[in-house]
C-alpha positions as CSV (number, residue, x, y, z in Angstrom):
1,X,-20.7,49.3,9.5
2,X,-24.2,48.0,8.6
3,X,-24.7,45.1,6.3
4,X,-26.6,46.4,3.3
5,X,-28.1,43.8,1.0
6,X,-26.3,43.4,-2.4
7,X,-28.4,44.3,-5.4
8,X,-28.4,40.7,-6.5
9,X,-29.4,39.4,-3.0
10,X,-32.3,41.9,-3.1
11,X,-33.4,40.6,-6.4
12,X,-33.0,37.1,-5.3
13,X,-35.2,37.7,-2.3
14,X,-37.8,39.4,-4.3
15,X,-37.8,36.6,-6.9
16,X,-38.1,34.0,-4.2
17,X,-41.1,35.7,-2.5
18,X,-42.9,36.1,-5.9
19,X,-42.2,32.4,-6.8
20,X,-43.6,31.3,-3.4
21,X,-46.6,33.5,-3.7
22,X,-47.3,32.3,-7.3
23,X,-47.1,28.6,-6.0
24,X,-49.7,29.4,-3.2
25,X,-52.0,30.8,-5.9
26,X,-51.6,27.8,-8.2
27,X,-52.2,25.5,-5.4
28,X,-55.9,26.3,-5.4
29,X,-56.0,26.2,-1.6
30,X,-56.6,29.9,-1.1
31,X,-60.2,31.4,-0.6
32,X,-61.1,34.3,-2.8
33,X,-59.9,37.0,-0.4
34,X,-56.5,35.3,0.1
35,X,-56.2,34.8,-3.6
36,X,-56.9,38.4,-4.3
37,X,-54.4,39.6,-1.7
38,X,-51.8,37.1,-3.2
39,X,-52.4,38.5,-6.8
40,X,-52.0,42.1,-5.4
41,X,-48.7,41.0,-3.7
42,X,-47.5,39.4,-7.0
43,X,-48.1,42.7,-8.7
44,X,-46.3,44.6,-6.0
45,X,-43.3,42.3,-6.2
46,X,-43.2,42.5,-9.9
47,X,-43.1,46.1,-9.7
48,X,-40.3,46.2,-7.2
49,X,-38.4,43.7,-9.3
50,X,-38.8,46.0,-12.3
51,X,-37.8,49.0,-10.4
52,X,-34.7,47.4,-9.0
53,X,-33.7,46.0,-12.3
54,X,-34.0,49.6,-13.8
55,X,-31.8,51.0,-11.0
56,X,-29.2,48.4,-11.7
57,X,-29.1,48.9,-15.4
58,X,-28.8,52.7,-14.9
59,X,-26.0,52.0,-12.6
60,X,-24.2,49.8,-15.1
61,X,-24.9,52.4,-17.9
62,X,-23.3,55.1,-16.0
63,X,-20.2,53.3,-15.0
64,X,-17.4,54.7,-17.1
65,X,-14.4,52.4,-17.9
66,X,-11.2,53.4,-16.1
67,X,-9.3,56.1,-18.0
68,X,-12.3,57.1,-20.1
69,X,-13.6,60.6,-19.8
70,X,-17.1,61.5,-20.8
71,X,-17.5,63.6,-23.9
72,X,-19.7,66.6,-23.9
């Protein structure tokens, strides 16, 4: 059995990387190329976070309470 990351651990990892990258940007120690790459990485991470949140929201919305049937 493979250990799949839980949805919350995946979110936590993405948030942690986004925060770390933002700290590097705010430090002012990056040259312009590094800063541009960091901005692109932040945008990519934010996009991944949004997608993951959307997946989780849809999963919760489709969960039906036990004993409940879906009406047509």
